[in-house]
FIBADO-597915 format. One record per residue (C-alpha): x, y, z. Coordinates in pm, whole numbers, padded with zeros to 5 digits, always signed. Example, Ala and Ser with C-alpha at 12.3 -4.5 7.8 and 13.67 -1.06 7.14 Angstrom:
2
+01230-00450+00780;+01367-00106+00714;
END
This chain:
90
-00772-00689-01562;-01028-00616-01290;-01089-00259-01181;-00941-00248-00832;-01073-00031-00552;-00886+00038-00231;-01071-00029+00095;-00955+00097+00434;-01077-00115+00726;-00911+00102+00990;-00597-00108+01029;-00566-00265+00685;-00588-00151+00326;-00741-00411+00096;-00768-00441-00281;-00950-00716-00471;-00838-00849-00808;-00945-01167-00985;-01150-01265-00681;-00846-01246-00450;-00749-00985-00191;-00410-00818-00150;-00364-00621+00170;-00135-00397+00371;-00154-00389+00750;-00088-00045+00894;-00093+00176+01201;-00165+00548+01198;-00014+00777+01459;+00042+01154+01460;+00003+01192+01084;+00235+00901+01003;+00116+00586+00828;+00328+00291+00942;+00302+00010+00688;+00376-00309+00878;+00312-00576+00617;+00216-00601+00250;+00070-00928+00120;-00044-01052-00221;-00195-01400-00263;+00039-01639-00447;-00184-01636-00758;-00140-01256-00786;+00235-01246-00729;+00422-01126-01034;+00113-00953-01174;+00182-00610-01024;-00091-00644-00759;+00133-00521-00476;+00250-00231-00691;-00110-00127-00761;-00191-00159-00391;+00104+00060-00293;+00013+00323-00555;-00339+00340-00415;-00205+00365-00059;+00035+00639-00163;-00246+00834-00328;-00463+00797-00018;-00179+00904+00212;-00112+01211-00004;-00479+01306-00011;-00492+01281+00370;-00168+01475+00422;+00013+01177+00574;+00374+01063+00551;+00468+00695+00536;+00710+00498+00749;+00748+00154+00592;+00823-00127+00836;+00771-00392+00568;+01073-00449+00344;+00861-00453+00027;+00695-00122+00115;+01032+00036+00200;+01189-00070-00129;+00881+00031-00327;+00873+00380-00173;+01245+00440-00223;+01209+00347-00592;+00888+00540-00655;+00948+00877-00816;+00579+00961-00766;+00553+00880-00394;+00911+00891-00260;+00839+01234-00109;+00596+01069+00136;+00874+00860+00289;+00921+00953+00652;
END
C-alpha cells in the first residue's frame, strides 16, 4: 500500500494512492468544515481509500480546532460511525 499524504488545496482535500487521487470538496466558514462531496476513483473503491481520506481530514480538523458538518452522505455516515472523530460532528 502506498503511503498517502493529505493535501489541502483551499477547497478540496486530496490523497493519492496507487497513482489515483481521492478527494473531498469542502467549504470552511466560522470554524466549521462543511464536507460537500467525497470521491474515490472506481479502482480504489472497496480498498478503504475513502476511509483513509476521512481519517486524515478528521485529524486535520481536530488539529485546527474545527468541527465538521457533513453535507455528503458518505461523510455523514462515516462521522456518525467513527468513535475517534464523532465528537467533531457539528
